[in-house]
C-alpha positions as CSV (number, residue, x, y, z in Angstrom):
1,X,13.8,-17.0,15.3
2,X,16.7,-19.0,15.0
3,X,20.3,-18.0,14.1
4,X,19.8,-19.9,10.7
5,X,16.5,-18.2,10.3
6,X,18.8,-15.0,10.4
7,X,21.2,-16.4,8.1
8,X,18.9,-16.9,5.4
9,X,17.1,-13.5,6.0
10,X,20.0,-11.5,5.2
11,X,21.6,-14.2,2.5
12,X,19.0,-13.2,0.9
13,X,18.4,-9.6,1.4
14,X,22.3,-9.9,-0.2
15,X,20.7,-11.9,-3.3
16,X,18.8,-9.4,-3.9
17,X,21.5,-6.1,-3.4
18,X,23.4,-8.3,-5.8
19,X,20.7,-8.4,-8.3
20,X,20.6,-4.5,-8.3
21,X,24.3,-4.8,-8.5
22,X,24.5,-7.3,-11.3
23,X,21.4,-4.9,-13.1
24,X,23.8,-2.1,-13.2
25,X,27.1,-3.6,-14.0
26,X,25.5,-4.9,-17.2
27,X,25.9,-2.7,-20.6
28,X,22.2,-0.4,-21.3
29,X,22.4,-2.3,-24.5
30,X,21.7,-5.4,-22.9
31,X,18.1,-4.3,-21.3
32,X,17.0,-7.7,-21.4
33,X,19.8,-9.7,-19.7
34,X,19.4,-6.7,-17.2
35,X,15.5,-7.4,-16.1
36,X,16.6,-10.8,-16.0
37,X,19.9,-10.8,-13.8
38,X,17.6,-8.8,-11.1
39,X,14.2,-11.0,-11.6
40,X,16.9,-14.4,-11.2
41,X,17.9,-12.1,-8.0
42,X,13.8,-11.9,-6.6
43,X,13.2,-15.6,-7.8
44,X,16.4,-16.6,-5.6
45,X,16.1,-14.5,-2.6
46,X,11.9,-15.6,-2.4
47,X,13.3,-19.6,-2.7
48,X,15.9,-18.5,0.5
49,X,13.3,-16.9,2.5
50,X,10.9,-19.8,1.4
51,X,13.1,-22.1,3.4
52,X,12.8,-20.0,6.6
53,X,10.5,-19.9,9.4
54,X,9.0,-16.7,8.8
55,X,9.3,-17.5,5.3
56,X,7.2,-20.7,5.9
57,X,4.7,-18.4,8.3
58,X,4.3,-16.1,5.5
59,X,2.7,-18.8,3.2
60,X,0.6,-19.9,5.4
61,X,-0.6,-16.7,6.7
62,X,-1.1,-16.2,2.9
63,X,-3.6,-19.5,2.8
64,X,-5.5,-19.0,5.5
65,X,-6.4,-15.5,4.4
66,X,-7.0,-17.0,1.0
67,X,-9.8,-19.2,3.1
68,X,-10.9,-15.6,5.1
69,X,-12.0,-13.8,1.5
70,X,-13.5,-17.0,-0.3
71,X,-16.1,-16.4,3.4
72,X,-16.6,-12.6,2.0
73,X,-20.3,-11.8,1.5
74,X,-20.2,-9.0,-1.0
75,X,-22.8,-6.4,-1.1
76,X,-25.7,-6.5,-4.3
77,X,-24.6,-3.9,-6.9
78,X,-28.1,-2.3,-5.5
79,X,-26.3,-2.0,-1.9
80,X,-23.4,-0.7,-3.0
81,X,-25.0,2.1,-4.8
82,X,-27.1,3.0,-1.9
83,X,-24.0,3.2,0.2
84,X,-22.0,5.0,-2.5
85,X,-24.9,7.5,-2.5
86,X,-25.2,7.9,0.9
87,X,-21.2,8.6,1.0
88,X,-21.9,11.2,-1.4
89,X,-25.2,12.8,-0.1
90,X,-23.2,13.3,3.3
91,X,-19.8,14.1,1.8
92,X,-21.8,17.4,0.3
93,X,-23.8,17.9,3.3
94,X,-20.5,18.0,5.2
95,X,-18.4,20.4,2.5
96,X,-21.6,22.8,2.8
97,X,-21.1,22.7,6.6
98,X,-17.8,23.6,6.2
99,X,-18.4,26.4,3.6
100,X,-21.1,27.7,6.3
101,X,-18.9,27.7,9.4
102,X,-15.9,28.8,7.6
103,X,-17.5,31.8,6.1
104,X,-19.7,32.7,9.3
105,X,-15.8,32.5,10.9
106,X,-14.5,34.8,8.6
107,X,-17.2,37.3,8.6
108,X,-17.3,37.1,12.4
109,X,-13.9,38.0,12.5
110,X,-13.0,40.4,9.7
111,X,-16.5,42.7,9.6
112,X,-17.5,42.6,13.0
113,X,-13.9,42.1,15.3
114,X,-11.7,43.8,13.0
115,X,-14.0,46.0,11.1
116,X,-12.2,45.5,7.6
117,X,-15.8,44.8,5.9
118,X,-16.8,48.8,6.3
């Protein structure tokens, strides 16, 4: 990353910090102005980041992600229901297995080995 981009990102961070400080410096009674000051600092910082190389790379990445998201083949309602039911069945079976193992180990340690169950 070039020094110019580092300076832009640092400046964007300073703008956000200035927005936060401005938010707390504006009196409580002027809530709308406080919110607008903070929102304006976020928008200004985003604009500064957008002009940097990492910001432009982020925009390209976001656009490519949207293109890839359009290629996704979503399951039908029937497929989604079947998979969900299989998850519930698996979780139930696993819970029963874990309960059985826990109960068996408790019986083994407390009743058989330590003899506390008598």
